NUFI-325733 format. One record per atom (N, C-alpha, C): residue number from 1; residue in three letters; chain; atom name; x, y, z. Coordinates in steps of 0.02 Angstrom, whole numbers. Atoms other than C-alpha are relative to their C-alpha. Example, Ala and Ser with C-alpha at 12.3 -4.5 7.8 and 13.67 -1.06 7.14 Angstrom:
<rs>
<k=1 | r=ALA | c=A | a=N | px=45 | py=-59 | pz=0>
<k=1 | r=ALA | c=A | a=CA | px=615 | py=-225 | pz=390>
<k=1 | r=ALA | c=A | a=C | px=45 | py=60 | pz=0>
<k=2 | r=SER | c=A | a=N | px=-42 | py=-59 | pz=-3>
<k=2 | r=SER | c=A | a=CA | px=684 | py=-53 | pz=357>
<k=2 | r=SER | c=A | a=C | px=-39 | py=55 | pz=37>
</rs>
This chain:
<rs>
<k=1 | r=MET | c=A | a=N | px=-58 | py=-6 | pz=38>
<k=1 | r=MET | c=A | a=CA | px=-374 | py=-1068 | pz=-239>
<k=1 | r=MET | c=A | a=C | px=74 | py=-36 | pz=37>
<k=2 | r=TRP | c=A | a=N | px=-56 | py=35 | pz=-30>
<k=2 | r=TRP | c=A | a=CA | px=-221 | py=-1176 | pz=-214>
<k=2 | r=TRP | c=A | a=C | px=70 | py=13 | pz=-38>
<k=3 | r=ALA | c=A | a=N | px=-64 | py=-10 | pz=33>
<k=3 | r=ALA | c=A | a=CA | px=-30 | py=-1161 | pz=-260>
<k=3 | r=ALA | c=A | a=C | px=50 | py=-50 | pz=18>
<k=4 | r=ALA | c=A | a=N | px=-49 | py=48 | pz=-12>
<k=4 | r=ALA | c=A | a=CA | px=103 | py=-1280 | pz=-282>
<k=4 | r=ALA | c=A | a=C | px=73 | py=21 | pz=-25>
<k=5 | r=VAL | c=A | a=N | px=-57 | py=-23 | pz=13>
<k=5 | r=VAL | c=A | a=CA | px=285 | py=-1230 | pz=-274>
<k=5 | r=VAL | c=A | a=C | px=46 | py=-63 | pz=-10>
<k=6 | r=ASP | c=A | a=N | px=-51 | py=36 | pz=25>
<k=6 | r=ASP | c=A | a=CA | px=424 | py=-1318 | pz=-355>
<k=6 | r=ASP | c=A | a=C | px=71 | py=28 | pz=0>
<k=7 | r=CYS | c=A | a=N | px=-66 | py=-38 | pz=-5>
<k=7 | r=CYS | c=A | a=CA | px=603 | py=-1277 | pz=-298>
<k=7 | r=CYS | c=A | a=C | px=54 | py=-46 | pz=-26>
<k=8 | r=SER | c=A | a=N | px=-48 | py=50 | pz=16>
<k=8 | r=SER | c=A | a=CA | px=697 | py=-1426 | pz=-372>
<k=8 | r=SER | c=A | a=C | px=52 | py=21 | pz=-48>
<k=9 | r=THR | c=A | a=N | px=-56 | py=-20 | pz=42>
<k=9 | r=THR | c=A | a=CA | px=782 | py=-1327 | pz=-511>
<k=9 | r=THR | c=A | a=C | px=59 | py=43 | pz=38>
<k=10 | r=ASP | c=A | a=N | px=-55 | py=-31 | pz=-40>
<k=10 | r=ASP | c=A | a=CA | px=943 | py=-1241 | pz=-480>
<k=10 | r=ASP | c=A | a=C | px=-13 | py=73 | pz=35>
<k=11 | r=SER | c=A | a=N | px=10 | py=-62 | pz=-23>
<k=11 | r=SER | c=A | a=CA | px=896 | py=-1058 | pz=-478>
<k=11 | r=SER | c=A | a=C | px=-63 | py=33 | pz=-8>
<k=12 | r=SER | c=A | a=N | px=70 | py=-32 | pz=6>
<k=12 | r=SER | c=A | a=CA | px=710 | py=-1032 | pz=-516>
<k=12 | r=SER | c=A | a=C | px=-44 | py=-43 | pz=42>
<k=13 | r=VAL | c=A | a=N | px=54 | py=26 | pz=-49>
<k=13 | r=VAL | c=A | a=CA | px=551 | py=-1064 | pz=-414>
<k=13 | r=VAL | c=A | a=C | px=-57 | py=-12 | pz=-59>
<k=14 | r=VAL | c=A | a=N | px=69 | py=2 | pz=31>
<k=14 | r=VAL | c=A | a=CA | px=397 | py=-1130 | pz=-511>
<k=14 | r=VAL | c=A | a=C | px=-61 | py=-7 | pz=41>
<k=15 | r=VAL | c=A | a=N | px=60 | py=10 | pz=-41>
<k=15 | r=VAL | c=A | a=CA | px=227 | py=-1091 | pz=-443>
<k=15 | r=VAL | c=A | a=C | px=-54 | py=-16 | pz=-57>
<k=16 | r=THR | c=A | a=N | px=63 | py=11 | pz=38>
<k=16 | r=THR | c=A | a=CA | px=75 | py=-1165 | pz=-512>
<k=16 | r=THR | c=A | a=C | px=-56 | py=13 | pz=34>
<k=17 | r=THR | c=A | a=N | px=67 | py=-14 | pz=-35>
<k=17 | r=THR | c=A | a=CA | px=-99 | py=-1100 | pz=-465>
<k=17 | r=THR | c=A | a=C | px=-61 | py=-21 | pz=-32>
<k=18 | r=ARG | c=A | a=N | px=69 | py=17 | pz=34>
<k=18 | r=ARG | c=A | a=CA | px=-274 | py=-1144 | pz=-488>
<k=18 | r=ARG | c=A | a=C | px=-58 | py=29 | pz=38>
<k=19 | r=ASN | c=A | a=N | px=49 | py=-36 | pz=-36>
<k=19 | r=ASN | c=A | a=CA | px=-423 | py=-1046 | pz=-452>
<k=19 | r=ASN | c=A | a=C | px=-61 | py=-51 | pz=8>
<k=20 | r=SER | c=A | a=N | px=50 | py=35 | pz=-17>
<k=20 | r=SER | c=A | a=CA | px=-566 | py=-1129 | pz=-372>
<k=20 | r=SER | c=A | a=C | px=-74 | py=30 | pz=-10>
<k=21 | r=GLU | c=A | a=N | px=66 | py=-34 | pz=9>
<k=21 | r=GLU | c=A | a=CA | px=-756 | py=-1098 | pz=-393>
<k=21 | r=GLU | c=A | a=C | px=-11 | py=39 | pz=61>
<k=22 | r=PRO | c=A | a=N | px=18 | py=-25 | pz=-59>
<k=22 | r=PRO | c=A | a=CA | px=-820 | py=-978 | pz=-269>
<k=22 | r=PRO | c=A | a=C | px=-46 | py=-44 | pz=55>
<k=23 | r=ALA | c=A | a=N | px=39 | py=42 | pz=-53>
<k=23 | r=ALA | c=A | a=CA | px=-897 | py=-1053 | pz=-105>
<k=23 | r=ALA | c=A | a=C | px=-70 | py=30 | pz=-12>
<k=24 | r=GLN | c=A | a=N | px=73 | py=-23 | pz=1>
<k=24 | r=GLN | c=A | a=CA | px=-1081 | py=-1041 | pz=-66>
<k=24 | r=GLN | c=A | a=C | px=-5 | py=73 | pz=18>
<k=25 | r=GLY | c=A | a=N | px=17 | py=-82 | pz=-13>
<k=25 | r=GLY | c=A | a=CA | px=-1146 | py=-858 | pz=-64>
<k=25 | r=GLY | c=A | a=C | px=13 | py=27 | pz=-70>
<k=26 | r=GLY | c=A | a=N | px=-14 | py=-23 | pz=67>
<k=26 | r=GLY | c=A | a=CA | px=-1066 | py=-840 | pz=-246>
<k=26 | r=GLY | c=A | a=C | px=25 | py=71 | pz=-2>
<k=27 | r=ALA | c=A | a=N | px=-16 | py=-73 | pz=25>
<k=27 | r=ALA | c=A | a=CA | px=-1066 | py=-658 | pz=-319>
<k=27 | r=ALA | c=A | a=C | px=12 | py=48 | pz=52>
<k=28 | r=ALA | c=A | a=N | px=8 | py=-49 | pz=-63>
<k=28 | r=ALA | c=A | a=CA | px=-1115 | py=-570 | pz=-147>
<k=28 | r=ALA | c=A | a=C | px=84 | py=-16 | pz=27>
<k=29 | r=GLN | c=A | a=N | px=-60 | py=20 | pz=-34>
<k=29 | r=GLN | c=A | a=CA | px=-956 | py=-664 | pz=-70>
<k=29 | r=GLN | c=A | a=C | px=61 | py=27 | pz=-31>
<k=30 | r=VAL | c=A | a=N | px=-51 | py=-24 | pz=44>
<k=30 | r=VAL | c=A | a=CA | px=-838 | py=-621 | pz=-217>
<k=30 | r=VAL | c=A | a=C | px=7 | py=76 | pz=11>
<k=31 | r=ALA | c=A | a=N | px=-1 | py=-68 | pz=3>
<k=31 | r=ALA | c=A | a=CA | px=-900 | py=-442 | pz=-214>
<k=31 | r=ALA | c=A | a=C | px=30 | py=30 | pz=67>
<k=32 | r=LEU | c=A | a=N | px=-28 | py=-15 | pz=-62>
<k=32 | r=LEU | c=A | a=CA | px=-865 | py=-431 | pz=-29>
<k=32 | r=LEU | c=A | a=C | px=78 | py=2 | pz=11>
<k=33 | r=ARG | c=A | a=N | px=-56 | py=9 | pz=6>
<k=33 | r=ARG | c=A | a=CA | px=-704 | py=-492 | pz=-49>
<k=33 | r=ARG | c=A | a=C | px=47 | py=45 | pz=-40>
<k=34 | r=SER | c=A | a=N | px=-34 | py=-43 | pz=49>
<k=34 | r=SER | c=A | a=CA | px=-649 | py=-376 | pz=-185>
<k=34 | r=SER | c=A | a=C | px=2 | py=68 | pz=30>
<k=35 | r=TRP | c=A | a=N | px=-8 | py=-65 | pz=-31>
<k=35 | r=TRP | c=A | a=CA | px=-689 | py=-224 | pz=-77>
<k=35 | r=TRP | c=A | a=C | px=38 | py=7 | pz=56>
<k=36 | r=PHE | c=A | a=N | px=-36 | py=0 | pz=-61>
<k=36 | r=PHE | c=A | a=CA | px=-591 | py=-280 | pz=74>
<k=36 | r=PHE | c=A | a=C | px=75 | py=34 | pz=0>
<k=37 | r=ALA | c=A | a=N | px=-80 | py=-36 | pz=9>
<k=37 | r=ALA | c=A | a=CA | px=-410 | py=-229 | pz=10>
<k=37 | r=ALA | c=A | a=C | px=-9 | py=68 | pz=-8>
<k=38 | r=PRO | c=A | a=N | px=6 | py=-68 | pz=6>
<k=38 | r=PRO | c=A | a=CA | px=-464 | py=-55 | pz=-53>
<k=38 | r=PRO | c=A | a=C | px=-23 | py=40 | pz=62>
<k=39 | r=ALA | c=A | a=N | px=18 | py=-38 | pz=-69>
<k=39 | r=ALA | c=A | a=CA | px=-554 | py=-22 | pz=110>
<k=39 | r=ALA | c=A | a=C | px=50 | py=-13 | pz=57>
<k=40 | r=SER | c=A | a=N | px=-51 | py=7 | pz=-44>
<k=40 | r=SER | c=A | a=CA | px=-420 | py=-86 | pz=220>
<k=40 | r=SER | c=A | a=C | px=58 | py=43 | pz=-13>
<k=41 | r=MET | c=A | a=N | px=-58 | py=-43 | pz=17>
<k=41 | r=MET | c=A | a=CA | px=-296 | py=17 | pz=131>
<k=41 | r=MET | c=A | a=C | px=-22 | py=84 | pz=9>
<k=42 | r=THR | c=A | a=N | px=28 | py=-59 | pz=-19>
<k=42 | r=THR | c=A | a=CA | px=-411 | py=167 | pz=143>
<k=42 | r=THR | c=A | a=C | px=0 | py=17 | pz=62>
<k=43 | r=ALA | c=A | a=N | px=-4 | py=-15 | pz=-70>
<k=43 | r=ALA | c=A | a=CA | px=-422 | py=150 | pz=330>
<k=43 | r=ALA | c=A | a=C | px=72 | py=4 | pz=22>
<k=44 | r=LEU | c=A | a=N | px=-70 | py=-7 | pz=-12>
<k=44 | r=LEU | c=A | a=CA | px=-230 | py=127 | pz=344>
<k=44 | r=LEU | c=A | a=C | px=19 | py=63 | pz=-16>
<k=45 | r=GLU | c=A | a=N | px=-17 | py=-70 | pz=30>
<k=45 | r=GLU | c=A | a=CA | px=-202 | py=285 | pz=241>
<k=45 | r=GLU | c=A | a=C | px=-17 | py=54 | pz=48>
<k=46 | r=ILE | c=A | a=N | px=34 | py=-64 | pz=-41>
<k=46 | r=ILE | c=A | a=CA | px=-324 | py=389 | pz=359>
<k=46 | r=ILE | c=A | a=C | px=45 | py=-1 | pz=66>
<k=47 | r=VAL | c=A | a=N | px=-35 | py=4 | pz=-71>
<k=47 | r=VAL | c=A | a=CA | px=-239 | py=318 | pz=519>
<k=47 | r=VAL | c=A | a=C | px=72 | py=32 | pz=-1>
<k=48 | r=LEU | c=A | a=N | px=-66 | py=-28 | pz=-4>
<k=48 | r=LEU | c=A | a=CA | px=-66 | py=352 | pz=457>
<k=48 | r=LEU | c=A | a=C | px=10 | py=74 | pz=-15>
<k=49 | r=GLY | c=A | a=N | px=10 | py=-70 | pz=25>
<k=49 | r=GLY | c=A | a=CA | px=-117 | py=523 | pz=382>
<k=49 | r=GLY | c=A | a=C | px=-16 | py=33 | pz=75>
<k=50 | r=ILE | c=A | a=N | px=7 | py=-37 | pz=-58>
<k=50 | r=ILE | c=A | a=CA | px=-174 | py=570 | pz=559>
<k=50 | r=ILE | c=A | a=C | px=57 | py=-6 | pz=52>
<k=51 | r=ASP | c=A | a=N | px=-60 | py=3 | pz=-46>
<k=51 | r=ASP | c=A | a=CA | px=-22 | py=495 | pz=638>
<k=51 | r=ASP | c=A | a=C | px=49 | py=50 | pz=-25>
<k=52 | r=ASN | c=A | a=N | px=-46 | py=-55 | pz=38>
<k=52 | r=ASN | c=A | a=CA | px=82 | py=612 | pz=515>
<k=52 | r=ASN | c=A | a=C | px=-10 | py=70 | pz=35>
<k=53 | r=ILE | c=A | a=N | px=29 | py=-63 | pz=-26>
<k=53 | r=ILE | c=A | a=CA | px=-22 | py=763 | pz=574>
<k=53 | r=ILE | c=A | a=C | px=30 | py=8 | pz=78>
<k=54 | r=ILE | c=A | a=N | px=-24 | py=0 | pz=-64>
<k=54 | r=ILE | c=A | a=CA | px=17 | py=729 | pz=763>
<k=54 | r=ILE | c=A | a=C | px=63 | py=5 | pz=8>
<k=55 | r=PHE | c=A | a=N | px=-76 | py=-5 | pz=-5>
<k=55 | r=PHE | c=A | a=CA | px=196 | py=693 | pz=739>
<k=55 | r=PHE | c=A | a=C | px=25 | py=61 | pz=-26>
<k=56 | r=ILE | c=A | a=N | px=-25 | py=-63 | pz=34>
<k=56 | r=ILE | c=A | a=CA | px=223 | py=849 | pz=632>
<k=56 | r=ILE | c=A | a=C | px=-18 | py=62 | pz=48>
<k=57 | r=SER | c=A | a=N | px=20 | py=-46 | pz=-42>
<k=57 | r=SER | c=A | a=CA | px=126 | py=953 | pz=756>
<k=57 | r=SER | c=A | a=C | px=50 | py=-3 | pz=65>
<k=58 | r=ILE | c=A | a=N | px=-40 | py=14 | pz=-60>
<k=58 | r=ILE | c=A | a=CA | px=236 | py=889 | pz=907>
<k=58 | r=ILE | c=A | a=C | px=68 | py=28 | pz=-19>
<k=59 | r=LEU | c=A | a=N | px=-68 | py=-24 | pz=17>
<k=59 | r=LEU | c=A | a=CA | px=402 | py=927 | pz=811>
<k=59 | r=LEU | c=A | a=C | px=-9 | py=75 | pz=-15>
<k=60 | r=VAL | c=A | a=N | px=10 | py=-74 | pz=16>
<k=60 | r=VAL | c=A | a=CA | px=336 | py=1101 | pz=747>
<k=60 | r=VAL | c=A | a=C | px=-1 | py=36 | pz=68>
<k=61 | r=GLY | c=A | a=N | px=9 | py=-31 | pz=-56>
<k=61 | r=GLY | c=A | a=CA | px=290 | py=1142 | pz=921>
<k=61 | r=GLY | c=A | a=C | px=70 | py=24 | pz=42>
<k=62 | r=ARG | c=A | a=N | px=-60 | py=-13 | pz=-31>
<k=62 | r=ARG | c=A | a=CA | px=475 | py=1141 | pz=975>
<k=62 | r=ARG | c=A | a=C | px=42 | py=66 | pz=-41>
<k=63 | r=LEU | c=A | a=N | px=-37 | py=-55 | pz=42>
<k=63 | r=LEU | c=A | a=CA | px=523 | py=1282 | pz=839>
<k=63 | r=LEU | c=A | a=C | px=-27 | py=64 | pz=18>
<k=64 | r=PRO | c=A | a=N | px=13 | py=-73 | pz=-15>
<k=64 | r=PRO | c=A | a=CA | px=525 | py=1466 | pz=871>
<k=64 | r=PRO | c=A | a=C | px=-76 | py=20 | pz=-32>
<k=65 | r=GLU | c=A | a=N | px=55 | py=-15 | pz=12>
<k=65 | r=GLU | c=A | a=CA | px=347 | py=1541 | pz=844>
<k=65 | r=GLU | c=A | a=C | px=-6 | py=25 | pz=-77>
<k=66 | r=ARG | c=A | a=N | px=6 | py=-26 | pz=70>
<k=66 | r=ARG | c=A | a=CA | px=386 | py=1627 | pz=673>
<k=66 | r=ARG | c=A | a=C | px=22 | py=-44 | pz=-51>
<k=67 | r=ARG | c=A | a=N | px=-17 | py=47 | pz=52>
<k=67 | r=ARG | c=A | a=CA | px=450 | py=1465 | pz=594>
<k=67 | r=ARG | c=A | a=C | px=-50 | py=-61 | pz=3>
<k=68 | r=ARG | c=A | a=N | px=57 | py=63 | pz=-4>
<k=68 | r=ARG | c=A | a=CA | px=298 | py=1347 | pz=645>
<k=68 | r=ARG | c=A | a=C | px=-46 | py=-10 | pz=-61>
<k=69 | r=ASN | c=A | a=N | px=51 | py=15 | pz=40>
<k=69 | r=ASN | c=A | a=CA | px=178 | py=1382 | pz=518>
<k=69 | r=ASN | c=A | a=C | px=30 | py=-27 | pz=-76>
<k=70 | r=ARG | c=A | a=N | px=-25 | py=21 | pz=46>
<k=70 | r=ARG | c=A | a=CA | px=299 | py=1364 | pz=376>
<k=70 | r=ARG | c=A | a=C | px=30 | py=-81 | pz=4>
<k=71 | r=ALA | c=A | a=N | px=-22 | py=65 | pz=-2>
<k=71 | r=ALA | c=A | a=CA | px=377 | py=1205 | pz=443>
<k=71 | r=ALA | c=A | a=C | px=-58 | py=-50 | pz=-1>
<k=72 | r=ARG | c=A | a=N | px=46 | py=40 | pz=4>
<k=72 | r=ARG | c=A | a=CA | px=214 | py=1135 | pz=465>
<k=72 | r=ARG | c=A | a=C | px=-33 | py=-10 | pz=-72>
<k=73 | r=ILE | c=A | a=N | px=18 | py=20 | pz=69>
<k=73 | r=ILE | c=A | a=CA | px=158 | py=1152 | pz=282>
<k=73 | r=ILE | c=A | a=C | px=44 | py=-31 | pz=-31>
<k=74 | r=GLN | c=A | a=N | px=-42 | py=40 | pz=19>
<k=74 | r=GLN | c=A | a=CA | px=316 | py=1094 | pz=231>
<k=74 | r=GLN | c=A | a=C | px=3 | py=-67 | pz=19>
<k=75 | r=GLY | c=A | a=N | px=0 | py=79 | pz=-26>
<k=75 | r=GLY | c=A | a=CA | px=304 | py=942 | pz=335>
<k=75 | r=GLY | c=A | a=C | px=-54 | py=-34 | pz=-28>
<k=76 | r=LEU | c=A | a=N | px=53 | py=23 | pz=19>
<k=76 | r=LEU | c=A | a=CA | px=135 | py=903 | pz=284>
<k=76 | r=LEU | c=A | a=C | px=-4 | py=-8 | pz=-79>
<k=77 | r=ALA | c=A | a=N | px=2 | py=6 | pz=81>
<k=77 | r=ALA | c=A | a=CA | px=169 | py=930 | pz=96>
<k=77 | r=ALA | c=A | a=C | px=57 | py=-54 | pz=-9>
<k=78 | r=LEU | c=A | a=N | px=-44 | py=54 | pz=8>
<k=78 | r=LEU | c=A | a=CA | px=321 | py=816 | pz=108>
<k=78 | r=LEU | c=A | a=C | px=-22 | py=-67 | pz=7>
<k=79 | r=ALA | c=A | a=N | px=32 | py=70 | pz=-27>
<k=79 | r=ALA | c=A | a=CA | px=224 | py=676 | pz=199>
<k=79 | r=ALA | c=A | a=C | px=-46 | py=-12 | pz=-65>
<k=80 | r=MET | c=A | a=N | px=51 | py=12 | pz=51>
<k=80 | r=MET | c=A | a=CA | px=85 | py=694 | pz=65>
<k=80 | r=MET | c=A | a=C | px=37 | py=-20 | pz=-72>
<k=81 | r=LEU | c=A | a=N | px=-36 | py=18 | pz=66>
<k=81 | r=LEU | c=A | a=CA | px=209 | py=686 | pz=-83>
<k=81 | r=LEU | c=A | a=C | px=32 | py=-66 | pz=10>
<k=82 | r=THR | c=A | a=N | px=-25 | py=54 | pz=-6>
<k=82 | r=THR | c=A | a=CA | px=299 | py=549 | pz=-12>
<k=82 | r=THR | c=A | a=C | px=-50 | py=-63 | pz=-3>
<k=83 | r=ARG | c=A | a=N | px=58 | py=44 | pz=-1>
<k=83 | r=ARG | c=A | a=CA | px=140 | py=445 | pz=13>
<k=83 | r=ARG | c=A | a=C | px=-21 | py=-9 | pz=-73>
<k=84 | r=ILE | c=A | a=N | px=24 | py=-1 | pz=81>
<k=84 | r=ILE | c=A | a=CA | px=79 | py=480 | pz=-176>
<k=84 | r=ILE | c=A | a=C | px=57 | py=-37 | pz=-34>
<k=85 | r=LEU | c=A | a=N | px=-46 | py=37 | pz=49>
<k=85 | r=LEU | c=A | a=CA | px=254 | py=430 | pz=-243>
<k=85 | r=LEU | c=A | a=C | px=4 | py=-73 | pz=22>
<k=86 | r=LEU | c=A | a=N | px=6 | py=73 | pz=-23>
<k=86 | r=LEU | c=A | a=CA | px=241 | py=267 | pz=-137>
<k=86 | r=LEU | c=A | a=C | px=-55 | py=-41 | pz=-33>
<k=87 | r=LEU | c=A | a=N | px=51 | py=37 | pz=33>
<k=87 | r=LEU | c=A | a=CA | px=71 | py=225 | pz=-202>
<k=87 | r=LEU | c=A | a=C | px=6 | py=-9 | pz=-81>
<k=88 | r=LEU | c=A | a=N | px=-6 | py=3 | pz=68>
<k=88 | r=LEU | c=A | a=CA | px=111 | py=268 | pz=-378>
<k=88 | r=LEU | c=A | a=C | px=54 | py=-61 | pz=-19>
<k=89 | r=SER | c=A | a=N | px=-41 | py=53 | pz=5>
<k=89 | r=SER | c=A | a=CA | px=263 | py=154 | pz=-366>
<k=89 | r=SER | c=A | a=C | px=-36 | py=-70 | pz=5>
<k=90 | r=LEU | c=A | a=N | px=41 | py=71 | pz=-16>
<k=90 | r=LEU | c=A | a=CA | px=149 | py=9 | pz=-296>
<k=90 | r=LEU | c=A | a=C | px=-29 | py=-9 | pz=-66>
<k=91 | r=ALA | c=A | a=N | px=41 | py=6 | pz=65>
<k=91 | r=ALA | c=A | a=CA | px=38 | py=47 | pz=-448>
<k=91 | r=ALA | c=A | a=C | px=39 | py=-26 | pz=-58>
<k=92 | r=TRP | c=A | a=N | px=-44 | py=19 | pz=57>
<k=92 | r=TRP | c=A | a=CA | px=178 | py=35 | pz=-570>
<k=92 | r=TRP | c=A | a=C | px=26 | py=-71 | pz=8>
<k=93 | r=MET | c=A | a=N | px=-18 | py=71 | pz=-18>
<k=93 | r=MET | c=A | a=CA | px=241 | py=-132 | pz=-488>
<k=93 | r=MET | c=A | a=C | px=-66 | py=-49 | pz=-12>
<k=94 | r=MET | c=A | a=N | px=60 | py=47 | pz=12>
<k=94 | r=MET | c=A | a=CA | px=68 | py=-207 | pz=-503>
<k=94 | r=MET | c=A | a=C | px=-11 | py=-12 | pz=-72>
<k=95 | r=ARG | c=A | a=N | px=9 | py=8 | pz=81>
<k=95 | r=ARG | c=A | a=CA | px=70 | py=-178 | pz=-691>
<k=95 | r=ARG | c=A | a=C | px=60 | py=-32 | pz=-42>
<k=96 | r=LEU | c=A | a=N | px=-56 | py=42 | pz=35>
<k=96 | r=LEU | c=A | a=CA | px=235 | py=-268 | pz=-725>
<k=96 | r=LEU | c=A | a=C | px=-21 | py=-67 | pz=-9>
<k=97 | r=THR | c=A | a=N | px=13 | py=68 | pz=18>
<k=97 | r=THR | c=A | a=CA | px=208 | py=-420 | pz=-820>
<k=97 | r=THR | c=A | a=C | px=63 | py=-40 | pz=-30>
<k=98 | r=GLU | c=A | a=N | px=-54 | py=31 | pz=24>
<k=98 | r=GLU | c=A | a=CA | px=384 | py=-458 | pz=-874>
<k=98 | r=GLU | c=A | a=C | px=62 | py=12 | pz=49>
<k=99 | r=PRO | c=A | a=N | px=-54 | py=-18 | pz=-61>
<k=99 | r=PRO | c=A | a=CA | px=552 | py=-468 | pz=-762>
<k=99 | r=PRO | c=A | a=C | px=37 | py=71 | pz=-37>
<k=100 | r=LEU | c=A | a=N | px=-37 | py=-64 | pz=22>
<k=100 | r=LEU | c=A | a=CA | px=652 | py=-294 | pz=-773>
<k=100 | r=LEU | c=A | a=C | px=67 | py=-15 | pz=-34>
<k=101 | r=SER | c=A | a=N | px=-63 | py=26 | pz=35>
<k=101 | r=SER | c=A | a=CA | px=817 | py=-379 | pz=-822>
<k=101 | r=SER | c=A | a=C | px=-8 | py=-66 | pz=-18>
<k=102 | r=PRO | c=A | a=N | px=-2 | py=57 | pz=37>
<k=102 | r=PRO | c=A | a=CA | px=852 | py=-517 | pz=-936>
<k=102 | r=PRO | c=A | a=C | px=27 | py=-60 | pz=46>
</rs>
């Protein structure tokens, strides 16, 4: 795949792309590439989720004993809700086909 960018106009950028044929290996190589992005995103989500658990556990450890369980549950719920909202916003942006403003 190659792309040509033309910035000669006043305020717009024109990008021209052309898909090339798959290299030797054909369908197997394309299938492997198509699984790379979801697999890497899944790995990142797992690592960041573990990081959230460790961070919240450290912060909760500083609270009085009676407030720790509630703070832990609220922190994990807020982290999960934030991550879900960010993923939904990315999915929405990927479906955009026209500019939002004229």
